[in-house]
mmJSON file of the N, C-alpha and C atoms, coordinates in Angstrom:
{"data_MODEL":{"atom_site":{
"group_PDB":["ATOM","ATOM","ATOM","ATOM","ATOM","ATOM","ATOM","ATOM","ATOM","ATOM","ATOM","ATOM","ATOM","ATOM","ATOM","ATOM","ATOM","ATOM","ATOM","ATOM","ATOM","ATOM","ATOM","ATOM","ATOM","ATOM","ATOM","ATOM","ATOM","ATOM","ATOM","ATOM","ATOM","ATOM","ATOM","ATOM","ATOM","ATOM","ATOM","ATOM","ATOM","ATOM","ATOM","ATOM","ATOM","ATOM","ATOM","ATOM","ATOM","ATOM","ATOM","ATOM","ATOM","ATOM","ATOM","ATOM","ATOM","ATOM","ATOM","ATOM","ATOM","ATOM","ATOM","ATOM","ATOM","ATOM","ATOM","ATOM","ATOM","ATOM","ATOM","ATOM","ATOM","ATOM","ATOM","ATOM","ATOM","ATOM","ATOM","ATOM","ATOM","ATOM","ATOM","ATOM","ATOM","ATOM","ATOM","ATOM","ATOM","ATOM","ATOM","ATOM","ATOM","ATOM","ATOM","ATOM","ATOM","ATOM","ATOM","ATOM","ATOM","ATOM","ATOM","ATOM","ATOM","ATOM","ATOM","ATOM","ATOM","ATOM","ATOM","ATOM","ATOM","ATOM","ATOM","ATOM","ATOM","ATOM","ATOM","ATOM","ATOM","ATOM","ATOM","ATOM","ATOM","ATOM","ATOM","ATOM","ATOM","ATOM","ATOM","ATOM","ATOM","ATOM","ATOM","ATOM","ATOM","ATOM","ATOM","ATOM","ATOM","ATOM","ATOM","ATOM","ATOM","ATOM","ATOM","ATOM","ATOM","ATOM","ATOM","ATOM","ATOM","ATOM","ATOM","ATOM","ATOM","ATOM","ATOM","ATOM","ATOM","ATOM","ATOM","ATOM","ATOM","ATOM","ATOM","ATOM","ATOM","ATOM","ATOM","ATOM","ATOM","ATOM","ATOM","ATOM","ATOM","ATOM","ATOM","ATOM","ATOM","ATOM","ATOM","ATOM","ATOM","ATOM","ATOM","ATOM","ATOM","ATOM","ATOM","ATOM","ATOM","ATOM","ATOM","ATOM","ATOM","ATOM","ATOM","ATOM","ATOM","ATOM","ATOM","ATOM","ATOM","ATOM","ATOM","ATOM","ATOM","ATOM","ATOM","ATOM","ATOM","ATOM","ATOM","ATOM","ATOM","ATOM","ATOM","ATOM","ATOM","ATOM","ATOM","ATOM","ATOM","ATOM","ATOM","ATOM"],
"id":[1,2,3,4,5,6,7,8,9,10,11,12,13,14,15,16,17,18,19,20,21,22,23,24,25,26,27,28,29,30,31,32,33,34,35,36,37,38,39,40,41,42,43,44,45,46,47,48,49,50,51,52,53,54,55,56,57,58,59,60,61,62,63,64,65,66,67,68,69,70,71,72,73,74,75,76,77,78,79,80,81,82,83,84,85,86,87,88,89,90,91,92,93,94,95,96,97,98,99,100,101,102,103,104,105,106,107,108,109,110,111,112,113,114,115,116,117,118,119,120,121,122,123,124,125,126,127,128,129,130,131,132,133,134,135,136,137,138,139,140,141,142,143,144,145,146,147,148,149,150,151,152,153,154,155,156,157,158,159,160,161,162,163,164,165,166,167,168,169,170,171,172,173,174,175,176,177,178,179,180,181,182,183,184,185,186,187,188,189,190,191,192,193,194,195,196,197,198,199,200,201,202,203,204,205,206,207,208,209,210,211,212,213,214,215,216,217,218,219,220,221,222,223,224,225,226,227,228],
"type_symbol":["N","C","C","N","C","C","N","C","C","N","C","C","N","C","C","N","C","C","N","C","C","N","C","C","N","C","C","N","C","C","N","C","C","N","C","C","N","C","C","N","C","C","N","C","C","N","C","C","N","C","C","N","C","C","N","C","C","N","C","C","N","C","C","N","C","C","N","C","C","N","C","C","N","C","C","N","C","C","N","C","C","N","C","C","N","C","C","N","C","C","N","C","C","N","C","C","N","C","C","N","C","C","N","C","C","N","C","C","N","C","C","N","C","C","N","C","C","N","C","C","N","C","C","N","C","C","N","C","C","N","C","C","N","C","C","N","C","C","N","C","C","N","C","C","N","C","C","N","C","C","N","C","C","N","C","C","N","C","C","N","C","C","N","C","C","N","C","C","N","C","C","N","C","C","N","C","C","N","C","C","N","C","C","N","C","C","N","C","C","N","C","C","N","C","C","N","C","C","N","C","C","N","C","C","N","C","C","N","C","C","N","C","C","N","C","C","N","C","C","N","C","C","N","C","C","N","C","C"],
"label_atom_id":["N","CA","C","N","CA","C","N","CA","C","N","CA","C","N","CA","C","N","CA","C","N","CA","C","N","CA","C","N","CA","C","N","CA","C","N","CA","C","N","CA","C","N","CA","C","N","CA","C","N","CA","C","N","CA","C","N","CA","C","N","CA","C","N","CA","C","N","CA","C","N","CA","C","N","CA","C","N","CA","C","N","CA","C","N","CA","C","N","CA","C","N","CA","C","N","CA","C","N","CA","C","N","CA","C","N","CA","C","N","CA","C","N","CA","C","N","CA","C","N","CA","C","N","CA","C","N","CA","C","N","CA","C","N","CA","C","N","CA","C","N","CA","C","N","CA","C","N","CA","C","N","CA","C","N","CA","C","N","CA","C","N","CA","C","N","CA","C","N","CA","C","N","CA","C","N","CA","C","N","CA","C","N","CA","C","N","CA","C","N","CA","C","N","CA","C","N","CA","C","N","CA","C","N","CA","C","N","CA","C","N","CA","C","N","CA","C","N","CA","C","N","CA","C","N","CA","C","N","CA","C","N","CA","C","N","CA","C","N","CA","C","N","CA","C","N","CA","C","N","CA","C","N","CA","C","N","CA","C","N","CA","C","N","CA","C"],
"label_alt_id":[null,null,null,null,null,null,null,null,null,null,null,null,null,null,null,null,null,null,null,null,null,null,null,null,null,null,null,null,null,null,null,null,null,null,null,null,null,null,null,null,null,null,null,null,null,null,null,null,null,null,null,null,null,null,null,null,null,null,null,null,null,null,null,null,null,null,null,null,null,null,null,null,null,null,null,null,null,null,null,null,null,null,null,null,null,null,null,null,null,null,null,null,null,null,null,null,null,null,null,null,null,null,null,null,null,null,null,null,null,null,null,null,null,null,null,null,null,null,null,null,null,null,null,null,null,null,null,null,null,null,null,null,null,null,null,null,null,null,null,null,null,null,null,null,null,null,null,null,null,null,null,null,null,null,null,null,null,null,null,null,null,null,null,null,null,null,null,null,null,null,null,null,null,null,null,null,null,null,null,null,null,null,null,null,null,null,null,null,null,null,null,null,null,null,null,null,null,null,null,null,null,null,null,null,null,null,null,null,null,null,null,null,null,null,null,null,null,null,null,null,null,null,null,null,null,null,null,null],
"label_comp_id":["MET","MET","MET","SER","SER","SER","PHE","PHE","PHE","GLY","GLY","GLY","TYR","TYR","TYR","SER","SER","SER","GLN","GLN","GLN","SER","SER","SER","LEU","LEU","LEU","VAL","VAL","VAL","LYS","LYS","LYS","ALA","ALA","ALA","ASN","ASN","ASN","LYS","LYS","LYS","ALA","ALA","ALA","ALA","ALA","ALA","ASN","ASN","ASN","ALA","ALA","ALA","ARG","ARG","ARG","SER","SER","SER","LEU","LEU","LEU","GLY","GLY","GLY","VAL","VAL","VAL","ALA","ALA","ALA","LEU","LEU","LEU","GLY","GLY","GLY","ARG","ARG","ARG","HIS","HIS","HIS","CYS","CYS","CYS","ILE","ILE","ILE","GLU","GLU","GLU","ARG","ARG","ARG","ASP","ASP","ASP","ILE","ILE","ILE","SER","SER","SER","VAL","VAL","VAL","ARG","ARG","ARG","GLN","GLN","GLN","VAL","VAL","VAL","ALA","ALA","ALA","ASP","ASP","ASP","ARG","ARG","ARG","PHE","PHE","PHE","LYS","LYS","LYS","VAL","VAL","VAL","SER","SER","SER","ARG","ARG","ARG","MET","MET","MET","THR","THR","THR","VAL","VAL","VAL","TYR","TYR","TYR","SER","SER","SER","TRP","TRP","TRP","PHE","PHE","PHE","LYS","LYS","LYS","GLY","GLY","GLY","ALA","ALA","ALA","ARG","ARG","ARG","GLU","GLU","GLU","PRO","PRO","PRO","ARG","ARG","ARG","PRO","PRO","PRO","ASP","ASP","ASP","LEU","LEU","LEU","ALA","ALA","ALA","VAL","VAL","VAL","GLN","GLN","GLN","ILE","ILE","ILE","GLN","GLN","GLN","ARG","ARG","ARG","TYR","TYR","TYR","ILE","ILE","ILE","GLN","GLN","GLN","LYS","LYS","LYS","LEU","LEU","LEU","ARG","ARG","ARG"],
"label_asym_id":["A","A","A","A","A","A","A","A","A","A","A","A","A","A","A","A","A","A","A","A","A","A","A","A","A","A","A","A","A","A","A","A","A","A","A","A","A","A","A","A","A","A","A","A","A","A","A","A","A","A","A","A","A","A","A","A","A","A","A","A","A","A","A","A","A","A","A","A","A","A","A","A","A","A","A","A","A","A","A","A","A","A","A","A","A","A","A","A","A","A","A","A","A","A","A","A","A","A","A","A","A","A","A","A","A","A","A","A","A","A","A","A","A","A","A","A","A","A","A","A","A","A","A","A","A","A","A","A","A","A","A","A","A","A","A","A","A","A","A","A","A","A","A","A","A","A","A","A","A","A","A","A","A","A","A","A","A","A","A","A","A","A","A","A","A","A","A","A","A","A","A","A","A","A","A","A","A","A","A","A","A","A","A","A","A","A","A","A","A","A","A","A","A","A","A","A","A","A","A","A","A","A","A","A","A","A","A","A","A","A","A","A","A","A","A","A","A","A","A","A","A","A","A","A","A","A","A","A"],
"label_entity_id":["1","1","1","1","1","1","1","1","1","1","1","1","1","1","1","1","1","1","1","1","1","1","1","1","1","1","1","1","1","1","1","1","1","1","1","1","1","1","1","1","1","1","1","1","1","1","1","1","1","1","1","1","1","1","1","1","1","1","1","1","1","1","1","1","1","1","1","1","1","1","1","1","1","1","1","1","1","1","1","1","1","1","1","1","1","1","1","1","1","1","1","1","1","1","1","1","1","1","1","1","1","1","1","1","1","1","1","1","1","1","1","1","1","1","1","1","1","1","1","1","1","1","1","1","1","1","1","1","1","1","1","1","1","1","1","1","1","1","1","1","1","1","1","1","1","1","1","1","1","1","1","1","1","1","1","1","1","1","1","1","1","1","1","1","1","1","1","1","1","1","1","1","1","1","1","1","1","1","1","1","1","1","1","1","1","1","1","1","1","1","1","1","1","1","1","1","1","1","1","1","1","1","1","1","1","1","1","1","1","1","1","1","1","1","1","1","1","1","1","1","1","1","1","1","1","1","1","1"],
"label_seq_id":[1,1,1,2,2,2,3,3,3,4,4,4,5,5,5,6,6,6,7,7,7,8,8,8,9,9,9,10,10,10,11,11,11,12,12,12,13,13,13,14,14,14,15,15,15,16,16,16,17,17,17,18,18,18,19,19,19,20,20,20,21,21,21,22,22,22,23,23,23,24,24,24,25,25,25,26,26,26,27,27,27,28,28,28,29,29,29,30,30,30,31,31,31,32,32,32,33,33,33,34,34,34,35,35,35,36,36,36,37,37,37,38,38,38,39,39,39,40,40,40,41,41,41,42,42,42,43,43,43,44,44,44,45,45,45,46,46,46,47,47,47,48,48,48,49,49,49,50,50,50,51,51,51,52,52,52,53,53,53,54,54,54,55,55,55,56,56,56,57,57,57,58,58,58,59,59,59,60,60,60,61,61,61,62,62,62,63,63,63,64,64,64,65,65,65,66,66,66,67,67,67,68,68,68,69,69,69,70,70,70,71,71,71,72,72,72,73,73,73,74,74,74,75,75,75,76,76,76],
"pdbx_PDB_ins_code":[null,null,null,null,null,null,null,null,null,null,null,null,null,null,null,null,null,null,null,null,null,null,null,null,null,null,null,null,null,null,null,null,null,null,null,null,null,null,null,null,null,null,null,null,null,null,null,null,null,null,null,null,null,null,null,null,null,null,null,null,null,null,null,null,null,null,null,null,null,null,null,null,null,null,null,null,null,null,null,null,null,null,null,null,null,null,null,null,null,null,null,null,null,null,null,null,null,null,null,null,null,null,null,null,null,null,null,null,null,null,null,null,null,null,null,null,null,null,null,null,null,null,null,null,null,null,null,null,null,null,null,null,null,null,null,null,null,null,null,null,null,null,null,null,null,null,null,null,null,null,null,null,null,null,null,null,null,null,null,null,null,null,null,null,null,null,null,null,null,null,null,null,null,null,null,null,null,null,null,null,null,null,null,null,null,null,null,null,null,null,null,null,null,null,null,null,null,null,null,null,null,null,null,null,null,null,null,null,null,null,null,null,null,null,null,null,null,null,null,null,null,null,null,null,null,null,null,null],
"Cartn_x":[-3.3,-3.195,-3.8,-4.619,-5.256,-4.523,-4.199,-3.488,-4.449,-5.723,-6.748,-6.567,-6.595,-6.52,-7.669,-7.373,-8.407,-9.463,-10.666,-11.76,-11.421,-10.743,-10.418,-9.428,-8.466,-7.512,-8.221,-9.053,-9.784,-10.683,-11.355,-12.244,-11.447,-10.316,-9.48,-8.946,-8.567,-8.059,-9.139,-10.344,-11.446,-11.825,-11.684,-12.058,-10.969,-9.756,-8.617,-8.644,-7.876,-7.779,-7.168,-7.932,-7.49,-6.303,-6.046,-4.911,-3.575,-3.646,-2.434,-1.77,-0.482,0.254,0.193,0.34,0.282,-1.085,-2.129,-3.5,-3.734,-3.28,-3.425,-2.692,-1.499,-0.747,-1.545,-2.09,-2.887,-4.077,-4.771,-5.945,-5.563,-4.475,-4.026,-3.604,-2.902,-2.441,-3.598,-4.551,-5.722,-6.515,-6.741,-7.494,-6.807,-5.483,-4.716,-4.153,-4.501,-4.077,-2.549,-1.892,-0.439,-0.18,0.625,0.808,1.593,1.322,2.059,3.54,3.831,5.228,5.918,5.246,5.843,6.145,5.22,5.413,6.558,6.573,7.633,9.001,9.083,10.36,10.793,9.845,10.164,10.749,10.169,10.603,11.52,11.889,12.844,12.39,11.132,10.549,9.868,9.443,8.77,7.317,6.736,5.32,4.455,4.862,4.096,4.081,5.177,5.232,4.228,4.183,3.248,1.812,1.501,0.151,-0.197,0.76,0.527,0.256,0.968,0.719,-0.679,-1.029,-2.322,-3.478,-3.311,-4.356,-4.377,-3.337,-3.25,-2.706,-2.153,-1.606,-0.235,0.482,1.799,1.937,2.774,3.103,4.469,4.665,5.995,7.032,8.255,9.353,9.491,9.898,10.048,10.969,12.0,12.924,12.28,11.142,10.435,9.266,8.867,7.663,7.719,8.809,8.909,8.845,9.528,9.493,8.067,7.353,5.993,5.068,5.225,4.401,4.618,5.855,6.151,5.529,5.61,5.034,3.527,2.874,1.422,1.095,1.889,1.655,1.754,2.709,2.858,1.644,1.029,-0.118,-1.389,-1.43,-2.66,-2.837],
"Cartn_y":[-9.678,-10.689,-10.138,-10.921,-10.488,-11.078,-10.218,-10.678,-11.028,-10.802,-11.259,-10.848,-9.57,-9.113,-9.714,-10.145,-10.762,-9.731,-10.234,-9.361,-8.659,-9.366,-8.758,-7.602,-7.739,-6.651,-5.456,-5.719,-4.636,-3.921,-4.681,-4.1,-3.267,-3.797,-3.061,-1.779,-1.842,-0.665,0.401,-0.011,0.944,1.585,0.839,1.343,2.217,2.133,2.855,4.331,5.12,6.565,6.858,7.499,7.795,8.755,9.46,10.393,9.681,8.438,7.651,7.375,7.614,7.39,5.92,5.016,3.585,3.155,3.704,3.389,3.929,5.145,5.717,4.859,4.422,3.533,2.254,1.694,0.479,0.66,1.756,2.001,2.068,2.749,2.842,1.474,0.7,-0.618,-1.597,-1.566,-2.441,-2.091,-0.807,-0.371,-0.762,-0.742,-1.001,-2.417,-3.229,-4.628,-4.768,-3.935,-4.014,-4.889,-5.911,-6.895,-6.337,-6.93,-6.593,-6.896,-7.973,-8.348,-7.241,-6.69,-5.618,-4.399,-4.046,-2.894,-3.175,-4.365,-4.731,-4.683,-5.225,-5.208,-3.792,-2.976,-1.596,-0.792,-0.973,-0.181,-0.944,-2.164,-2.986,-3.213,-3.626,-3.979,-5.336,-5.905,-7.2,-7.042,-8.137,-8.125,-7.823,-8.328,-8.059,-6.56,-5.884,-4.436,-3.751,-4.171,-3.575,-3.827,-5.048,-5.338,-4.406,-4.178,-3.275,-1.858,-1.411,-0.079,-0.005,-1.003,-1.009,-0.994,-1.648,-1.724,-0.501,0.33,1.493,1.17,-0.021,-0.435,0.182,0.493,1.125,2.155,3.131,4.137,3.813,4.131,3.942,4.8,4.299,5.065,6.412,7.433,8.765,8.772,7.932,7.925,7.346,6.664,6.132,7.014,7.934,8.731,9.464,10.099,10.855,9.913,8.775,7.796,7.281,7.016,6.5,7.562,8.806,9.888,10.025,9.913,9.99,8.816,7.644,6.453,6.604,7.108,7.326,8.327,9.381,10.369,9.737,8.824,8.139,7.272,6.718,5.829,6.583,7.857,8.636,8.84],
"Cartn_z":[-15.063,-14.034,-12.748,-12.132,-10.892,-9.695,-8.751,-7.557,-6.44,-6.664,-5.752,-4.309,-4.058,-2.675,-1.881,-0.668,0.166,0.546,0.778,1.193,2.508,3.395,4.692,4.533,3.626,3.398,2.753,1.771,1.104,2.115,2.94,3.954,4.962,5.432,6.386,5.756,4.48,3.788,3.656,3.313,3.16,4.489,5.585,6.903,7.526,7.007,7.593,7.186,7.917,7.696,6.324,5.472,4.105,4.061,5.14,5.17,5.391,5.788,5.998,4.654,4.574,3.336,2.926,3.882,3.574,3.092,3.671,3.251,1.843,1.579,0.235,-0.794,-0.45,-1.335,-1.576,-0.511,-0.635,-1.552,-1.422,-2.266,-3.737,-4.028,-5.417,-5.948,-5.132,-5.577,-5.744,-4.837,-4.947,-6.204,-6.439,-7.626,-8.928,-8.916,-10.142,-10.204,-9.219,-9.15,-9.174,-8.38,-8.215,-6.998,-7.157,-6.086,-4.899,-3.758,-2.543,-2.75,-3.429,-3.72,-4.518,-5.527,-6.324,-5.456,-4.574,-3.688,-2.723,-2.153,-1.203,-1.879,-3.073,-3.798,-4.144,-4.559,-4.951,-3.787,-2.593,-1.442,-0.494,-0.899,-0.14,1.306,1.419,2.718,2.565,3.67,3.618,3.168,2.729,2.358,3.578,4.746,5.969,6.28,6.02,6.215,5.296,4.048,3.078,3.522,3.967,4.47,5.633,6.517,7.656,7.191,6.181,5.62,5.042,4.219,3.536,4.528,5.671,6.692,7.605,7.519,8.387,9.762,9.933,11.224,11.484,10.415,10.515,9.412,9.666,8.659,8.067,6.798,6.215,6.943,6.955,7.56,6.854,7.596,6.984,5.762,5.77,4.629,3.363,3.499,2.332,1.894,2.726,2.471,1.134,0.827,-0.423,-1.619,-1.522,-2.611,-2.841,-1.76,-1.854,-2.439,-2.01,-2.561,-4.065,-4.511,-5.953,-6.687,-6.091,-6.689,-6.854,-5.827,-5.888,-7.006,-7.114,-8.173,-9.56,-9.734,-11.014,-11.33,-10.281,-10.473,-10.851,-10.564,-10.853,-12.28],
"occupancy":[1.0,1.0,1.0,1.0,1.0,1.0,1.0,1.0,1.0,1.0,1.0,1.0,1.0,1.0,1.0,1.0,1.0,1.0,1.0,1.0,1.0,1.0,1.0,1.0,1.0,1.0,1.0,1.0,1.0,1.0,1.0,1.0,1.0,1.0,1.0,1.0,1.0,1.0,1.0,1.0,1.0,1.0,1.0,1.0,1.0,1.0,1.0,1.0,1.0,1.0,1.0,1.0,1.0,1.0,1.0,1.0,1.0,1.0,1.0,1.0,1.0,1.0,1.0,1.0,1.0,1.0,1.0,1.0,1.0,1.0,1.0,1.0,1.0,1.0,1.0,1.0,1.0,1.0,1.0,1.0,1.0,1.0,1.0,1.0,1.0,1.0,1.0,1.0,1.0,1.0,1.0,1.0,1.0,1.0,1.0,1.0,1.0,1.0,1.0,1.0,1.0,1.0,1.0,1.0,1.0,1.0,1.0,1.0,1.0,1.0,1.0,1.0,1.0,1.0,1.0,1.0,1.0,1.0,1.0,1.0,1.0,1.0,1.0,1.0,1.0,1.0,1.0,1.0,1.0,1.0,1.0,1.0,1.0,1.0,1.0,1.0,1.0,1.0,1.0,1.0,1.0,1.0,1.0,1.0,1.0,1.0,1.0,1.0,1.0,1.0,1.0,1.0,1.0,1.0,1.0,1.0,1.0,1.0,1.0,1.0,1.0,1.0,1.0,1.0,1.0,1.0,1.0,1.0,1.0,1.0,1.0,1.0,1.0,1.0,1.0,1.0,1.0,1.0,1.0,1.0,1.0,1.0,1.0,1.0,1.0,1.0,1.0,1.0,1.0,1.0,1.0,1.0,1.0,1.0,1.0,1.0,1.0,1.0,1.0,1.0,1.0,1.0,1.0,1.0,1.0,1.0,1.0,1.0,1.0,1.0,1.0,1.0,1.0,1.0,1.0,1.0,1.0,1.0,1.0,1.0,1.0,1.0,1.0,1.0,1.0,1.0,1.0,1.0],
"B_iso_or_equiv":[0.0,0.0,0.0,0.0,0.0,0.0,0.0,0.0,0.0,0.0,0.0,0.0,0.0,0.0,0.0,0.0,0.0,0.0,0.0,0.0,0.0,0.0,0.0,0.0,0.0,0.0,0.0,0.0,0.0,0.0,0.0,0.0,0.0,0.0,0.0,0.0,0.0,0.0,0.0,0.0,0.0,0.0,0.0,0.0,0.0,0.0,0.0,0.0,0.0,0.0,0.0,0.0,0.0,0.0,0.0,0.0,0.0,0.0,0.0,0.0,0.0,0.0,0.0,0.0,0.0,0.0,0.0,0.0,0.0,0.0,0.0,0.0,0.0,0.0,0.0,0.0,0.0,0.0,0.0,0.0,0.0,0.0,0.0,0.0,0.0,0.0,0.0,0.0,0.0,0.0,0.0,0.0,0.0,0.0,0.0,0.0,0.0,0.0,0.0,0.0,0.0,0.0,0.0,0.0,0.0,0.0,0.0,0.0,0.0,0.0,0.0,0.0,0.0,0.0,0.0,0.0,0.0,0.0,0.0,0.0,0.0,0.0,0.0,0.0,0.0,0.0,0.0,0.0,0.0,0.0,0.0,0.0,0.0,0.0,0.0,0.0,0.0,0.0,0.0,0.0,0.0,0.0,0.0,0.0,0.0,0.0,0.0,0.0,0.0,0.0,0.0,0.0,0.0,0.0,0.0,0.0,0.0,0.0,0.0,0.0,0.0,0.0,0.0,0.0,0.0,0.0,0.0,0.0,0.0,0.0,0.0,0.0,0.0,0.0,0.0,0.0,0.0,0.0,0.0,0.0,0.0,0.0,0.0,0.0,0.0,0.0,0.0,0.0,0.0,0.0,0.0,0.0,0.0,0.0,0.0,0.0,0.0,0.0,0.0,0.0,0.0,0.0,0.0,0.0,0.0,0.0,0.0,0.0,0.0,0.0,0.0,0.0,0.0,0.0,0.0,0.0,0.0,0.0,0.0,0.0,0.0,0.0,0.0,0.0,0.0,0.0,0.0,0.0],
"pdbx_formal_charge":[null,null,null,null,null,null,null,null,null,null,null,null,null,null,null,null,null,null,null,null,null,null,null,null,null,null,null,null,null,null,null,null,null,null,null,null,null,null,null,null,null,null,null,null,null,null,null,null,null,null,null,null,null,null,null,null,null,null,null,null,null,null,null,null,null,null,null,null,null,null,null,null,null,null,null,null,null,null,null,null,null,null,null,null,null,null,null,null,null,null,null,null,null,null,null,null,null,null,null,null,null,null,null,null,null,null,null,null,null,null,null,null,null,null,null,null,null,null,null,null,null,null,null,null,null,null,null,null,null,null,null,null,null,null,null,null,null,null,null,null,null,null,null,null,null,null,null,null,null,null,null,null,null,null,null,null,null,null,null,null,null,null,null,null,null,null,null,null,null,null,null,null,null,null,null,null,null,null,null,null,null,null,null,null,null,null,null,null,null,null,null,null,null,null,null,null,null,null,null,null,null,null,null,null,null,null,null,null,null,null,null,null,null,null,null,null,null,null,null,null,null,null,null,null,null,null,null,null],
"auth_seq_id":[1,1,1,2,2,2,3,3,3,4,4,4,5,5,5,6,6,6,7,7,7,8,8,8,9,9,9,10,10,10,11,11,11,12,12,12,13,13,13,14,14,14,15,15,15,16,16,16,17,17,17,18,18,18,19,19,19,20,20,20,21,21,21,22,22,22,23,23,23,24,24,24,25,25,25,26,26,26,27,27,27,28,28,28,29,29,29,30,30,30,31,31,31,32,32,32,33,33,33,34,34,34,35,35,35,36,36,36,37,37,37,38,38,38,39,39,39,40,40,40,41,41,41,42,42,42,43,43,43,44,44,44,45,45,45,46,46,46,47,47,47,48,48,48,49,49,49,50,50,50,51,51,51,52,52,52,53,53,53,54,54,54,55,55,55,56,56,56,57,57,57,58,58,58,59,59,59,60,60,60,61,61,61,62,62,62,63,63,63,64,64,64,65,65,65,66,66,66,67,67,67,68,68,68,69,69,69,70,70,70,71,71,71,72,72,72,73,73,73,74,74,74,75,75,75,76,76,76],
"auth_comp_id":["MET","MET","MET","SER","SER","SER","PHE","PHE","PHE","GLY","GLY","GLY","TYR","TYR","TYR","SER","SER","SER","GLN","GLN","GLN","SER","SER","SER","LEU","LEU","LEU","VAL","VAL","VAL","LYS","LYS","LYS","ALA","ALA","ALA","ASN","ASN","ASN","LYS","LYS","LYS","ALA","ALA","ALA","ALA","ALA","ALA","ASN","ASN","ASN","ALA","ALA","ALA","ARG","ARG","ARG","SER","SER","SER","LEU","LEU","LEU","GLY","GLY","GLY","VAL","VAL","VAL","ALA","ALA","ALA","LEU","LEU","LEU","GLY","GLY","GLY","ARG","ARG","ARG","HIS","HIS","HIS","CYS","CYS","CYS","ILE","ILE","ILE","GLU","GLU","GLU","ARG","ARG","ARG","ASP","ASP","ASP","ILE","ILE","ILE","SER","SER","SER","VAL","VAL","VAL","ARG","ARG","ARG","GLN","GLN","GLN","VAL","VAL","VAL","ALA","ALA","ALA","ASP","ASP","ASP","ARG","ARG","ARG","PHE","PHE","PHE","LYS","LYS","LYS","VAL","VAL","VAL","SER","SER","SER","ARG","ARG","ARG","MET","MET","MET","THR","THR","THR","VAL","VAL","VAL","TYR","TYR","TYR","SER","SER","SER","TRP","TRP","TRP","PHE","PHE","PHE","LYS","LYS","LYS","GLY","GLY","GLY","ALA","ALA","ALA","ARG","ARG","ARG","GLU","GLU","GLU","PRO","PRO","PRO","ARG","ARG","ARG","PRO","PRO","PRO","ASP","ASP","ASP","LEU","LEU","LEU","ALA","ALA","ALA","VAL","VAL","VAL","GLN","GLN","GLN","ILE","ILE","ILE","GLN","GLN","GLN","ARG","ARG","ARG","TYR","TYR","TYR","ILE","ILE","ILE","GLN","GLN","GLN","LYS","LYS","LYS","LEU","LEU","LEU","ARG","ARG","ARG"],
"auth_asym_id":["A","A","A","A","A","A","A","A","A","A","A","A","A","A","A","A","A","A","A","A","A","A","A","A","A","A","A","A","A","A","A","A","A","A","A","A","A","A","A","A","A","A","A","A","A","A","A","A","A","A","A","A","A","A","A","A","A","A","A","A","A","A","A","A","A","A","A","A","A","A","A","A","A","A","A","A","A","A","A","A","A","A","A","A","A","A","A","A","A","A","A","A","A","A","A","A","A","A","A","A","A","A","A","A","A","A","A","A","A","A","A","A","A","A","A","A","A","A","A","A","A","A","A","A","A","A","A","A","A","A","A","A","A","A","A","A","A","A","A","A","A","A","A","A","A","A","A","A","A","A","A","A","A","A","A","A","A","A","A","A","A","A","A","A","A","A","A","A","A","A","A","A","A","A","A","A","A","A","A","A","A","A","A","A","A","A","A","A","A","A","A","A","A","A","A","A","A","A","A","A","A","A","A","A","A","A","A","A","A","A","A","A","A","A","A","A","A","A","A","A","A","A","A","A","A","A","A","A"],
"auth_atom_id":["N","CA","C","N","CA","C","N","CA","C","N","CA","C","N","CA","C","N","CA","C","N","CA","C","N","CA","C","N","CA","C","N","CA","C","N","CA","C","N","CA","C","N","CA","C","N","CA","C","N","CA","C","N","CA","C","N","CA","C","N","CA","C","N","CA","C","N","CA","C","N","CA","C","N","CA","C","N","CA","C","N","CA","C","N","CA","C","N","CA","C","N","CA","C","N","CA","C","N","CA","C","N","CA","C","N","CA","C","N","CA","C","N","CA","C","N","CA","C","N","CA","C","N","CA","C","N","CA","C","N","CA","C","N","CA","C","N","CA","C","N","CA","C","N","CA","C","N","CA","C","N","CA","C","N","CA","C","N","CA","C","N","CA","C","N","CA","C","N","CA","C","N","CA","C","N","CA","C","N","CA","C","N","CA","C","N","CA","C","N","CA","C","N","CA","C","N","CA","C","N","CA","C","N","CA","C","N","CA","C","N","CA","C","N","CA","C","N","CA","C","N","CA","C","N","CA","C","N","CA","C","N","CA","C","N","CA","C","N","CA","C","N","CA","C","N","CA","C","N","CA","C","N","CA","C","N","CA","C","N","CA","C","N","CA","C"],
"pdbx_PDB_model_num":[1,1,1,1,1,1,1,1,1,1,1,1,1,1,1,1,1,1,1,1,1,1,1,1,1,1,1,1,1,1,1,1,1,1,1,1,1,1,1,1,1,1,1,1,1,1,1,1,1,1,1,1,1,1,1,1,1,1,1,1,1,1,1,1,1,1,1,1,1,1,1,1,1,1,1,1,1,1,1,1,1,1,1,1,1,1,1,1,1,1,1,1,1,1,1,1,1,1,1,1,1,1,1,1,1,1,1,1,1,1,1,1,1,1,1,1,1,1,1,1,1,1,1,1,1,1,1,1,1,1,1,1,1,1,1,1,1,1,1,1,1,1,1,1,1,1,1,1,1,1,1,1,1,1,1,1,1,1,1,1,1,1,1,1,1,1,1,1,1,1,1,1,1,1,1,1,1,1,1,1,1,1,1,1,1,1,1,1,1,1,1,1,1,1,1,1,1,1,1,1,1,1,1,1,1,1,1,1,1,1,1,1,1,1,1,1,1,1,1,1,1,1,1,1,1,1,1,1]
}}}
């Protein structure tokens, strides 16, 4: 199933700092077609928060950082 990430989100993600944890998460999710809803539900945050992470506009809270790093490792 394709979740059809918008061109603007993909472009913003590609232009953002790759060292950002949220941007790295976004790249993995976009490549693997994991929906924003799935990510939001997994980390108990809003979809808007996930979009902000993917764009590099916000960083995940420190209490979520370890969980997100583990999730990214599983996706590799």
